[in-house]
Backbone bond lengths (Angstrom), bond angles and torsions (degrees), N, CA, C in turn:
res aa  C-N    CA-C-N  psi(-1)  N-CA   C-N-CA  omega(-1)  CA-C   N-CA-C  phi
1 X - - - 1.526 - - 1.508 106.01 -
2 X 1.342 112.81 139.34 1.464 121.83 -177.69 1.517 109.39 -82.33
3 X 1.303 113.39 146.54 1.487 118.76 174.51 1.597 110.23 -86.15
4 X 1.283 118.43 127.32 1.462 120.56 177.80 1.584 106.43 -98.56
5 X 1.285 111.55 122.01 1.510 118.10 -176.35 1.512 109.99 -117.97
6 X 1.357 113.76 123.55 1.432 119.14 175.30 1.564 111.27 -92.46
7 X 1.314 118.03 118.65 1.461 118.21 179.15 1.520 107.79 -112.71
8 X 1.305 112.81 134.08 1.543 117.33 -171.74 1.517 107.86 -149.62
9 X 1.351 112.50 145.61 1.438 123.25 161.38 1.491 105.69 -90.10
10 X 1.289 121.64 123.65 1.433 124.19 -175.98 1.549 113.63 -138.88
11 X 1.346 114.51 137.16 1.444 117.71 178.30 1.511 110.88 -73.66
12 X 1.325 120.28 166.07 1.468 119.95 -177.95 1.513 110.81 -63.48
13 X 1.329 116.74 -24.59 1.535 116.70 173.71 1.542 116.24 -93.67
14 X 1.377 114.62 17.51 1.473 117.65 172.32 1.458 117.41 86.23
15 X 1.301 119.55 14.57 1.525 120.88 179.39 1.501 107.59 -88.54
16 X 1.359 115.35 139.05 1.493 124.09 175.84 1.475 113.11 -121.39
17 X 1.305 120.21 -1.70 1.400 124.29 -169.32 1.600 110.34 -73.04
18 X 1.317 116.24 132.77 1.491 128.27 166.63 1.579 109.81 50.86
19 X 1.364 117.02 50.69 1.429 117.20 176.47 1.505 113.25 -64.14
20 X 1.302 121.10 -29.83 1.447 127.56 -172.52 1.574 110.45 -92.38
21 X 1.292 119.50 -5.69 1.416 118.46 177.12 1.607 113.21 110.05
22 X 1.364 113.73 13.86 1.416 117.46 -179.49 1.518 109.37 -56.30
23 X 1.333 123.14 144.25 1.444 127.11 -173.83 1.522 110.47 -74.19
24 X 1.291 114.61 159.58 1.431 121.92 178.18 1.441 121.09 89.64
25 X 1.360 116.15 4.81 1.451 122.69 179.47 1.446 109.56 -123.95
26 X 1.334 120.03 127.55 1.432 123.28 -176.55 1.476 115.29 -50.78
27 X 1.314 119.79 -41.59 1.476 123.22 -177.08 1.521 110.01 -104.15
28 X 1.319 119.11 31.35 1.482 122.08 177.65 1.462 110.22 -47.87
29 X 1.342 118.14 140.26 1.523 122.70 174.21 1.468 112.18 81.88
30 X 1.360 119.30 17.13 1.433 120.08 -175.49 1.597 115.43 -63.14
31 X 1.223 118.96 -12.67 1.470 119.58 178.11 1.549 112.48 -75.55
32 X 1.337 116.91 -23.16 1.421 117.24 -179.42 1.581 113.36 -121.05
33 X 1.305 120.95 -12.40 1.456 124.26 170.79 1.441 111.00 -72.09
34 X 1.295 117.39 125.48 1.457 122.28 177.21 1.580 115.52 59.55
35 X 1.287 112.83 20.23 1.531 116.74 176.67 1.566 108.45 -122.74
36 X 1.305 112.92 126.92 1.421 115.34 172.17 1.545 110.39 -65.46
37 X 1.373 116.80 131.87 1.399 122.00 178.25 1.525 111.93 -80.17
38 X 1.295 119.38 120.47 1.436 123.21 178.58 1.587 106.45 -124.16
39 X 1.318 119.34 110.35 1.468 126.32 -178.07 1.521 109.34 -45.99
40 X 1.303 115.41 -49.29 1.525 120.11 -174.13 1.496 113.20 -59.88
41 X 1.314 117.88 -22.59 1.473 121.60 174.55 1.480 115.07 -67.31
42 X 1.350 117.88 -21.35 1.465 125.41 -172.40 1.580 109.30 -109.77
43 X 1.327 115.23 4.64 1.464 117.36 -178.04 1.620 112.68 -56.08
44 X 1.262 113.97 -31.61 1.457 116.62 179.68 1.512 113.01 -57.37
45 X 1.315 113.98 -32.00 1.452 120.91 -172.87 1.581 111.04 -64.42
46 X 1.384 113.18 -39.76 1.436 119.52 174.91 1.541 112.65 -67.37
47 X 1.265 115.13 -39.81 1.440 124.32 177.57 1.529 110.21 -61.90
48 X 1.340 117.86 -43.20 1.472 119.53 176.33 1.468 114.32 -57.89
49 X 1.327 117.39 -38.79 1.490 119.19 -177.63 1.505 108.34 -70.37
50 X 1.288 120.83 -39.56 1.428 125.53 179.29 1.490 114.66 -62.87
51 X 1.373 115.55 -37.02 1.434 123.30 -170.69 1.509 111.10 -93.74
52 X 1.375 121.40 -22.50 1.397 123.04 -174.57 1.491 112.79 -73.88
53 X 1.351 118.69 152.02 1.457 123.16 171.22 1.453 113.47 -108.53
54 X 1.353 116.78 -11.60 1.478 121.79 179.04 1.502 109.08 -165.84
55 X 1.336 117.80 159.52 1.401 123.23 179.69 1.555 108.86 -119.49
56 X 1.314 113.98 141.86 1.543 122.80 -179.85 1.513 108.02 -121.78
57 X 1.247 117.73 132.76 1.429 124.50 173.40 1.437 117.87 -141.22
58 X 1.335 118.34 157.29 1.532 122.47 176.49 1.540 100.07 -87.11
59 X 1.308 112.29 168.92 1.472 120.10 -176.31 1.543 113.23 -59.67
60 X 1.363 114.58 -47.41 1.472 115.16 -177.98 1.527 113.57 -62.30
61 X 1.346 116.69 -41.43 1.502 118.10 -179.80 1.585 106.99 -72.40
62 X 1.340 121.77 -35.72 1.391 120.23 176.11 1.514 110.39 -55.85
63 X 1.382 115.39 -53.11 1.461 116.68 -179.37 1.469 116.10 -58.45
64 X 1.285 115.22 -36.43 1.579 120.24 175.28 1.545 111.18 -68.11
65 X 1.322 120.21 -48.63 1.387 124.10 -175.19 1.467 112.06 -73.68
66 X 1.320 122.09 -41.29 1.417 123.36 -172.82 1.523 111.74 -72.38
67 X 1.317 118.06 -7.58 1.454 116.68 175.93 1.591 111.28 -94.07
68 X 1.335 114.58 -2.81 1.492 117.74 -175.20 1.458 110.41 -132.32
69 X 1.340 121.39 -46.81 1.487 124.23 -170.29 1.531 115.00 -65.78
70 X 1.371 121.63 -34.74 1.441 118.71 -179.32 1.480 119.05 -55.39
71 X 1.415 115.31 -28.52 1.497 117.12 -179.87 1.532 112.65 -105.27
72 X 1.344 117.89 11.48 1.459 121.36 -178.01 1.563 109.47 -96.39
73 X 1.243 117.72 124.42 1.530 123.88 178.32 1.592 110.37 -58.22
74 X 1.329 115.60 -36.80 1.493 120.49 179.40 1.587 109.56 -58.52
75 X 1.286 119.71 -26.07 1.461 124.32 -178.36 1.457 116.25 -116.25
76 X 1.306 116.55 25.52 1.447 121.79 -176.05 1.456 114.18 -56.09
77 X 1.338 122.41 -45.25 1.376 128.24 -178.57 1.495 111.79 -58.07
78 X 1.317 119.68 -33.93 1.390 122.88 -179.18 1.566 114.12 -66.64
79 X 1.309 111.71 -25.21 1.518 118.68 -177.19 1.520 107.50 -69.13
80 X 1.271 120.65 -33.84 1.460 118.84 -179.73 1.505 117.98 -91.79
81 X 1.356 116.19 -6.82 1.497 119.52 179.63 1.453 112.27 -91.31
82 X 1.327 119.70 151.29 1.412 122.82 178.26 1.578 111.31 -64.10
83 X 1.314 115.27 137.37 1.452 120.69 177.16 1.509 111.02 -119.46
84 X 1.349 111.29 144.44 1.504 118.21 178.59 1.531 107.47 -125.63
85 X 1.306 115.57 131.85 1.452 123.73 175.45 1.406 111.36 -113.58
86 X 1.327 113.49 126.13 1.518 119.39 179.19 1.564 107.91 -93.88
87 X 1.279 119.64 116.34 1.457 128.88 -172.61 1.494 111.88 -161.92
88 X 1.340 116.16 136.94 1.431 122.45 173.19 1.604 109.10 -94.64
89 X 1.353 116.55 -9.48 1.529 119.36 -173.42 1.526 112.50 -119.23
90 X 1.272 118.83 -21.94 1.454 119.44 -178.73 1.504 112.23 -69.33
91 X 1.321 117.24 144.54 1.502 120.42 -179.06 1.552 104.73 -121.61
92 X 1.369 115.79 163.73 1.484 124.18 -178.00 1.606 105.37 -54.68
93 X 1.308 118.15 -35.33 1.458 117.82 -178.95 1.458 115.05 -68.93
94 X 1.325 118.41 -16.42 1.458 127.19 176.29 1.490 115.22 -80.58
95 X 1.318 117.25 -10.93 1.463 125.42 -178.46 1.526 110.55 -83.33
96 X 1.373 116.50 137.67 1.412 122.67 176.91 1.514 109.82 -71.09
97 X 1.275 120.61 150.18 1.472 120.36 -178.42 1.605 113.12 -103.74
98 X 1.343 116.70 5.25 1.442 117.05 179.33 1.532 111.83 -116.59
99 X 1.423 118.33 28.79 1.429 117.14 -179.14 1.545 110.20 -128.82
100 X 1.300 117.13 20.07 1.501 120.80 178.89 1.571 112.85 81.15
101 X 1.328 109.36 -169.34 1.522 117.42 -173.62 1.524 109.15 -64.31
102 X 1.269 116.88 129.07 1.440 124.59 176.11 1.576 111.27 -136.42
103 X 1.359 111.46 130.18 1.520 118.15 -178.09 1.544 104.76 -118.25
104 X 1.288 113.02 140.94 1.472 120.15 171.31 1.498 111.55 -94.83
105 X 1.351 112.72 125.42 1.475 119.89 172.25 1.565 112.53 -101.61
106 X 1.253 117.42 137.90 1.498 119.17 -171.26 1.578 113.52 -100.35
107 X 1.383 115.13 -5.87 1.484 114.23 -170.73 1.543 107.70 -158.57
108 X 1.291 114.54 160.72 1.452 119.77 171.57 1.544 113.23 -63.27
109 X 1.292 112.22 -25.30 1.568 115.46 177.46 1.510 106.01 -66.70
110 X 1.281 120.10 -41.00 1.473 124.29 179.63 1.592 109.23 -65.02
111 X 1.285 116.33 -31.87 1.548 119.25 175.38 1.463 106.68 -69.89
112 X 1.323 118.71 -41.26 1.536 118.93 -177.39 1.472 107.89 -71.07
113 X 1.353 124.20 -35.12 1.507 124.19 172.45 1.558 112.20 -64.49
114 X 1.366 116.85 -36.43 1.520 119.06 173.78 1.530 110.57 -58.20
115 X 1.324 114.04 -42.41 1.430 117.37 -176.04 1.600 110.57 -64.57
116 X 1.231 119.28 -22.75 1.516 126.22 -178.30 1.490 109.07 -83.02
117 X 1.324 121.32 -7.85 1.536 122.73 -178.01 1.544 107.76 -84.12
118 X 1.250 113.37 168.09 1.493 124.29 178.76 1.557 108.15 -79.94
119 X 1.330 118.13 149.36 1.422 124.68 175.07 1.516 112.44 131.79
120 X 1.274 112.10 179.96 1.589 117.83 -175.52 1.520 108.50 -80.61
121 X 1.297 111.20 -179.28 1.472 119.24 -175.81 1.542 113.09 -54.80
122 X 1.276 115.39 150.79 1.499 123.41 176.91 1.542 104.15 -103.25
123 X 1.321 116.06 120.95 1.500 119.96 -179.23 1.510 109.35 -108.22
124 X 1.298 113.14 132.75 1.498 122.92 -179.02 1.446 109.03 -114.30
125 X 1.365 115.24 122.94 1.500 122.19 -178.51 1.531 106.53 -109.67
126 X 1.340 119.60 148.69 1.375 126.91 176.96 1.516 111.38 52.48
127 X 1.301 119.45 -126.30 1.512 123.09 166.28 1.504 110.74 59.46
128 X 1.331 117.31 54.38 1.472 121.73 -173.75 1.524 111.80 -59.50
129 X 1.281 121.81 -47.31 1.450 125.03 179.95 1.544 110.37 -61.03
130 X 1.371 116.51 -44.58 1.384 121.28 -176.72 1.517 109.39 -67.72
131 X 1.355 116.77 -43.06 1.444 123.63 175.73 1.543 110.03 -51.03
132 X 1.336 114.62 -50.26 1.553 115.18 -175.28 1.498 109.10 -65.39
133 X 1.370 121.32 -34.80 1.467 121.60 -175.41 1.471 105.09 -74.96
134 X 1.341 120.45 -42.83 1.546 117.89 -175.51 1.536 107.58 -72.47
135 X 1.337 123.87 -28.19 1.396 122.70 175.78 1.508 110.82 -67.85
136 X 1.354 116.41 -46.55 1.479 121.62 -177.92 1.538 106.93 -62.79
137 X 1.334 121.03 -30.85 1.496 120.93 -176.16 1.500 109.83 -87.83
138 X 1.316 119.00 -1.87 1.489 122.79 -178.31 1.507 116.44 71.90
139 X 1.323 116.91 29.15 1.420 120.42 -175.40 1.578 110.30 -97.58
140 X 1.258 117.95 -9.10 1.535 116.44 -177.11 1.576 106.03 -92.89
141 X 1.334 115.37 135.11 1.439 122.52 -179.18 1.453 113.67 -100.34
142 X 1.310 117.53 -26.95 1.507 120.18 -172.35 1.469 108.31 -150.57
143 X 1.347 118.02 146.30 1.389 126.35 172.23 1.471 114.11 -116.39
144 X 1.310 119.91 127.29 1.505 125.66 171.48 1.519 107.27 -107.13
145 X 1.295 117.24 101.01 1.430 118.65 -173.26 1.608 112.63 -111.99
146 X 1.204 117.76 122.30 1.485 123.92 167.56 1.504 108.73 -94.07
147 X 1.300 118.48 104.06 1.452 123.59 -172.54 1.507 108.10 -98.50
148 X 1.317 114.99 125.33 1.446 121.25 -178.37 1.554 108.45 -102.70
149 X 1.334 113.56 139.57 1.525 118.33 -175.31 1.573 108.21 -80.95
150 X 1.345 111.62 68.32 1.442 119.33 -179.40 1.537 108.19 -138.13
151 X 1.346 118.35 144.83 1.447 126.46 166.43 1.419 112.25 -106.74
152 X 1.338 120.78 111.92 1.390 125.73 -172.73 1.492 113.54 -101.33
153 X 1.294 120.29 -17.42 1.513 123.94 -179.85 1.454 109.59 74.79
154 X 1.310 116.16 -116.85 1.421 120.24 -176.43 1.550 112.80 -70.19
155 X 1.312 113.14 155.27 1.535 120.06 176.29 1.483 110.69 139.49
156 X 1.269 110.33 163.12 1.578 113.83 -179.98 1.528 114.02 -55.92
157 X 1.201 116.04 138.69 1.531 121.16 -175.77 1.543 108.95 -101.69
158 X 1.281 115.77 155.29 1.517 123.34 175.26 1.462 109.33 -68.53
159 X 1.377 117.38 -45.56 1.450 123.34 -175.55 1.530 115.27 -108.65
160 X 1.282 121.24 146.66 1.448 123.06 -179.06 1.595 110.23 -75.26
161 X 1.181 111.22 174.30 1.503 119.93 177.73 1.540 111.18 -105.60
162 X 1.386 115.15 13.49 1.472 123.74 -178.49 1.557 108.75 -59.66
163 X 1.328 114.49 133.67 1.408 118.34 177.47 1.582 105.62 -79.53
164 X 1.310 112.23 118.17 1.447 119.41 -175.98 1.527 111.67 -151.47
165 X 1.317 111.38 171.05 1.531 115.53 177.88 1.496 108.83 -66.17
166 X 1.374 112.35 157.77 1.431 120.64 178.01 1.513 109.46 -60.08
167 X 1.382 121.82 136.49 1.451 124.79 171.37 1.473 104.48 -115.28
168 X 1.328 115.38 119.61 1.454 123.29 179.76 1.504 112.16 -81.61
169 X 1.311 115.04 142.72 1.574 119.62 178.04 1.496 103.93 -127.46
170 X 1.371 114.90 145.47 1.445 122.51 175.25 1.510 109.18 -111.84
171 X 1.246 115.90 124.88 1.497 120.76 178.58 1.544 108.03 -74.93
172 X 1.332 117.02 118.51 1.428 120.73 -176.87 1.511 114.11 -110.69
173 X 1.306 116.38 -16.78 1.490 121.76 175.24 1.500 110.97 -159.57
174 X 1.294 118.23 144.69 1.478 120.94 -179.60 1.499 108.83 -159.22
175 X 1.282 116.46 152.98 1.402 128.44 179.06 1.493 111.27 -151.11
176 X 1.282 119.93 141.51 1.453 127.62 173.64 1.511 112.92 -114.39
177 X 1.259 120.19 132.96 1.420 123.22 -176.54 1.496 115.87 -112.25
178 X 1.327 120.53 159.45 1.419 127.37 -167.69 1.577 109.03 -59.20
179 X 1.313 117.71 -30.34 1.459 120.73 179.22 1.521 115.53 -81.20
180 X 1.293 115.79 0.32 1.532 123.96 178.61 1.472 113.67 92.57
181 X 1.343 119.22 1.83 1.439 121.86 175.28 1.504 108.14 -71.87
182 X 1.363 112.96 152.88 1.535 119.68 176.80 1.526 105.19 -127.39
183 X 1.242 115.08 140.54 1.573 120.99 166.11 1.460 103.18 -111.00
184 X 1.375 113.74 127.75 1.421 121.62 -179.88 1.535 105.27 -132.73
185 X 1.386 115.85 128.50 1.429 120.21 171.76 1.528 107.79 -113.34
186 X 1.276 112.59 124.16 1.522 118.00 176.45 1.517 110.36 -120.36
187 X 1.346 114.73 141.21 1.457 124.81 170.42 1.441 105.19 -97.90
188 X 1.343 119.21 140.32 1.449 126.32 176.23 1.486 102.45 -78.83
189 X 1.372 120.43 131.35 1.395 126.11 177.25 1.497 109.42 -89.65
190 X 1.292 117.76 125.16 1.455 121.34 -175.63 1.595 108.74 -104.94
C-alpha cells in the first residue's frame, strides 16, 4: 500500500490559499512577503521529490502548476514521475503534453485504489479542496507542513470544518527556523 502525503504551506491560522501569489486573494504571495527566505526551511521540498513515486493534484492546482513546473529545474524530478489529477470536469484535452504521464481520477474511490498499487509514496501539493475531502475520508497518511508565523484570517483552509470523530496525529519530525517558520511532519494514527 502506498503512503499518501499531503504537503502544504500553511499559515498559523490554517490558511493555504495563494501562497505563491496566485491572483484573486487579498494576501496572495504570503510565503515570501515580509518573510526572510531561508533555504534550509525548504529542504523538505527537495526530499519530497526524491522520495515520491507519484504526484496527486486537484484540478485547480494541476492547472496552476502544469503551466509553470514542467520547465523549472527546481521541479525536474516531478516531470518524469506519474501524475494523477482528481477532477470531475477535466478532460484529456485539458492535460499539458510537456509534463509526462498524467492520469485523471474521477473520485475518492479511485484515489483509494491508487493507494493500493505498488510504488513509492504519493505526494499531494496544494489542492486545498482535495486535501479536505481526502482528510475527511481518512485517505491521507502523512502531513508535511511548512507553517508560517502569519495570521491571514480569511482564505481557503487546509482542513474542513466537518463535524467528525477526532483524528490523532503523531509528530515524527520537526524543525524551527530563524525566521519563525516551522516544519512539522505528522503521521496519521490509525
